C-alpha positions in Angstrom: -13.7 -24.0 10.0 -15.6 -25.1 13.1 -14.7 -28.2 15.0 -18.2 -28.8 16.2 -19.7 -32.2 15.5 -23.3 -32.3 14.2 -25.7 -35.2 14.5 -28.8 -36.0 12.5 -30.8 -34.7 15.4 -29.0 -31.3 15.3 -30.0 -31.0 11.7 -33.8 -31.6 11.9 -34.5 -28.0 11.2 -33.4 -28.9 7.6 -35.8 -31.9 7.4 -37.7 -30.1 4.6 -34.8 -31.2 2.3 -35.8 -34.9 2.6 -39.2 -35.2 4.2 -41.2 -34.1 1.1 -42.6 -30.9 2.6 -40.5 -28.9 0.1 -39.9 -30.6 -3.3 -37.0 -30.3 -5.6 -34.0 -30.6 -3.4 -31.0 -32.5 -4.7 -27.3 -32.8 -3.9 -25.0 -31.7 -6.8 -21.3 -32.8 -6.9 -19.4 -29.9 -8.5 -15.7 -29.9 -9.3 -14.5 -27.2 -6.9 -15.3 -28.5 -3.4 -15.5 -32.0 -1.9 -19.0 -31.4 -0.4 -22.0 -31.5 -2.6 -24.0 -28.3 -3.2 -27.6 -28.5 -1.8 -29.7 -27.3 -4.7 -33.4 -27.0 -5.4 -33.9 -27.9 -9.1 -37.4 -26.3 -9.1 -36.7 -22.9 -7.6 -33.0 -22.9 -8.7 -31.9 -22.0 -5.2 -28.8 -23.1 -3.4 -28.9 -23.6 0.3 -25.9 -21.9 1.8 -24.4 -23.3 5.0 -21.5 -21.2 6.2 -20.2 -23.7 8.7 -18.3 -26.3 6.7 -18.7 -29.1 9.3 -22.5 -28.4 9.4 -22.6 -28.3 5.6 -20.7 -31.6 5.4 -23.0 -33.3 8.0 -26.1 -31.9 6.4 -25.1 -33.2 3.0 -24.4 -36.7 4.5 -27.7 -36.8 6.3 -29.6 -35.6 3.3 -27.9 -38.2 1.1 -28.6 -40.9 3.7 -32.3 -39.9 3.7 -32.6 -40.7 0.0 -32.2 -37.3 -1.7 -30.8 -37.7 -5.2 -27.1 -37.0 -5.8 -26.2 -35.7 -9.3 -22.8 -35.3 -10.8 -24.0 -32.9 -13.5 -25.9 -29.7 -13.1 -29.7 -30.4 -13.6 -31.5 -28.7 -16.5 -34.3 -26.3 -15.8 -37.7 -28.0 -15.4 
């Protein structure tokens, strides 16, 4: 696990998650890890972020920008 700290400015390359330029992104709370999975309910893709600190920061920024957080896996659209 990295000890680097990430700010919202560091994560702007992921702005498509919350700015509407790519639709369908949500945060999904599973039962295995304490960080939500970043999931596109339209394409059924998961965004993999290898660095746990970056993943945690990205999930928090994404949530704070208004992306939906679900506690159940979304059905196919």
